[in-house]
C-alpha positions as CSV (number, residue, x, y, z in Angstrom):
1,M,5.1,-23.9,7.1
2,H,6.8,-26.8,8.9
3,D,3.8,-25.9,12.0
4,L,1.3,-25.8,8.7
5,I,2.0,-29.0,7.5
6,D,2.4,-30.3,10.8
7,R,-0.7,-29.1,11.9
8,V,-2.9,-29.7,8.4
9,G,-1.0,-32.2,6.5
10,K,-1.3,-34.8,8.9
11,S,-5.3,-33.8,10.4
12,S,-6.6,-32.6,6.1
13,S,-6.0,-34.0,3.0
14,P,-2.9,-32.7,0.6
15,E,-5.4,-30.4,-1.4
16,K,-6.0,-28.5,1.0
17,L,-2.5,-28.5,2.7
18,L,-1.5,-27.1,-1.1
19,E,-4.7,-24.5,-1.5
20,L,-3.5,-23.0,2.3
21,T,-0.2,-22.6,1.1
22,T,-1.1,-21.1,-1.9
23,L,-3.3,-18.6,0.0
24,G,-1.0,-17.9,2.2
25,I,1.9,-17.4,-1.0
26,N,-0.7,-15.0,-2.4
27,H,-1.0,-12.9,0.6
28,E,3.1,-12.6,1.1
29,Q,2.9,-11.3,-2.1
30,Q,0.5,-8.6,-1.6
31,H,2.5,-7.5,1.6
32,Q,5.6,-7.1,-1.0
33,E,3.6,-5.2,-3.0
34,L,2.2,-2.5,-0.4
35,L,6.1,-3.1,0.9
36,V,7.5,-1.7,-2.2
37,S,5.2,0.6,-2.3
38,D,5.7,2.3,0.9
39,I,9.1,2.4,-0.1
40,K,8.6,4.2,-3.4
41,H,6.2,6.8,-1.3
42,V,8.7,7.3,1.9
43,M,11.8,8.0,-1.0
44,S,9.8,9.9,-3.0
45,R,8.9,12.8,-0.5
46,S,12.9,12.7,-0.4
47,P,14.9,16.0,-1.8
48,L,17.8,13.7,-2.0
49,D,15.5,11.5,-5.2
50,P,17.3,8.6,-3.2
51,V,17.5,5.7,-5.4
52,F,16.1,2.3,-4.7
53,R,17.8,0.5,-7.8
54,D,19.0,1.0,-11.3
55,L,16.6,0.9,-13.9
56,G,19.3,1.8,-16.4
57,P,20.1,4.0,-19.2
58,V,16.7,5.9,-20.1
59,T,15.7,4.6,-23.6
60,E,14.4,6.8,-26.3
61,P,10.9,6.7,-27.0
62,L,9.9,4.5,-30.1
63,G,6.7,6.2,-31.2
64,V,2.8,5.9,-30.0
65,P,0.6,4.8,-32.7
66,N,-2.8,7.4,-33.1
67,A,-5.1,6.8,-30.4
68,E,-8.7,5.6,-32.0
69,W,-12.1,5.3,-29.6
70,L,-13.5,1.9,-29.5
71,P,-17.3,1.6,-28.8
72,Y,-18.4,-0.8,-26.3
73,D,-21.9,-1.8,-26.5
74,G,-22.5,-2.6,-23.0
75,G,-25.0,-4.6,-21.5
76,V,-25.5,-7.5,-19.3
77,V,-21.7,-9.3,-18.4
78,D,-19.6,-12.0,-16.4
79,V,-17.4,-10.7,-13.8
80,G,-15.9,-12.5,-11.3
81,F,-13.5,-15.5,-11.4
82,D,-14.5,-18.8,-12.7
83,G,-11.4,-20.7,-13.8
84,E,-8.8,-22.4,-13.0
85,G,-6.0,-21.7,-10.6
86,F,-5.5,-19.0,-7.5
87,H,-8.3,-16.8,-7.0
88,F,-9.4,-15.3,-3.8
89,D,-12.4,-15.3,-2.9
90,N,-14.1,-11.8,-3.0
91,E,-13.0,-12.6,-6.7
92,G,-16.5,-15.2,-7.3
93,P,-18.1,-16.5,-7.6
94,I,-19.1,-15.2,-11.7
95,H,-22.3,-13.4,-11.2
96,K,-24.0,-10.8,-13.6
97,T,-23.8,-7.1,-13.8
98,Y,-24.6,-4.0,-16.3
99,V,-22.2,-2.1,-18.0
100,Y,-23.0,1.2,-19.7
101,P,-21.9,1.6,-23.0
102,F,-18.6,4.0,-23.4
103,H,-15.8,4.4,-25.2
104,I,-12.3,3.2,-24.6
105,S,-8.7,4.1,-26.2
106,S,-6.8,1.6,-28.5
107,R,-3.9,3.0,-26.4
108,L,-2.6,4.1,-23.3
109,V,-2.2,7.5,-22.6
110,T,1.6,9.0,-22.6
111,N,2.8,10.9,-20.4
112,G,2.7,13.7,-22.8
113,E,-0.8,13.8,-23.3
114,Y,-1.2,14.2,-19.2
115,I,1.3,16.7,-18.9
116,E,-1.5,18.4,-21.9
117,F,-3.7,17.5,-19.6
118,I,-2.5,19.1,-16.2
119,E,-1.0,21.9,-18.4
120,S,-4.5,22.7,-20.0
121,G,-6.4,22.8,-16.2
122,Q,-8.0,19.9,-16.1
123,Y,-7.2,19.7,-12.6
124,E,-9.2,22.5,-11.5
125,R,-12.7,21.4,-13.8
126,P,-14.6,19.2,-12.1
127,D,-16.4,17.9,-15.6
128,H,-13.2,15.2,-15.1
129,W,-13.6,14.1,-12.1
130,L,-16.2,11.2,-10.3
131,S,-17.7,13.6,-6.9
132,N,-14.9,11.9,-4.7
133,G,-11.8,11.8,-6.8
134,W,-13.2,16.0,-7.2
135,H,-13.7,16.0,-3.4
136,T,-10.4,14.8,-3.0
137,I,-7.8,17.1,-5.2
138,A,-9.8,19.8,-4.0
139,R,-9.4,19.0,0.0
140,E,-6.0,17.8,-0.8
141,G,-4.5,20.8,-3.7
142,W,-3.6,17.9,-6.0
143,N,-2.3,19.6,-9.2
144,A,-0.9,16.5,-10.7
145,P,-0.6,12.5,-10.4
146,L,1.0,12.0,-6.4
147,Y,4.6,11.4,-7.9
148,W,5.0,13.7,-10.4
149,R,6.4,17.4,-10.5
150,K,7.5,20.0,-12.5
151,T,11.2,21.6,-12.4
152,D,13.2,24.4,-13.7
153,H,13.9,21.7,-16.3
154,G,9.8,20.5,-17.1
155,W,7.4,17.9,-15.6
156,V,9.8,14.9,-13.8
157,H,7.8,11.7,-12.3
158,Y,9.6,9.8,-9.4
159,T,10.4,6.2,-9.7
160,L,12.8,3.3,-8.1
161,G,15.3,4.0,-9.9
162,G,15.1,7.7,-8.6
């Protein structure tokens, strides 16, 4: 940072220095996220179920609202960043694209619903997957999400809390 300030700060505007520093901080954040993902992956392969950080007691679910399928008409929409503040260069410029009509759930999928999906054989049916996903499932022999596995006590998923 001292070298950057000495080099850029003297030959450029304070705005340029701020822009480069902000880019560097956000780029470094990506490295940190990837490092945590790599740590989780390596630890998840251990039969000892190591704990990176104690996440505290598991709380009881509060209940799940009924899901509704909400329609989206589709059409021409603006995509890309068009605002103040930091964004990576591949997030702009804002431009128009066509989105086909679809339906989306009014809430996230629960683990229980995903378990039903797995146990009803949906990892064996190509009609639920895009072609690249289906080819990967077939090639890799996947039958559940990456950090999930079935034990004698039911389905478990590995987190950084073990």
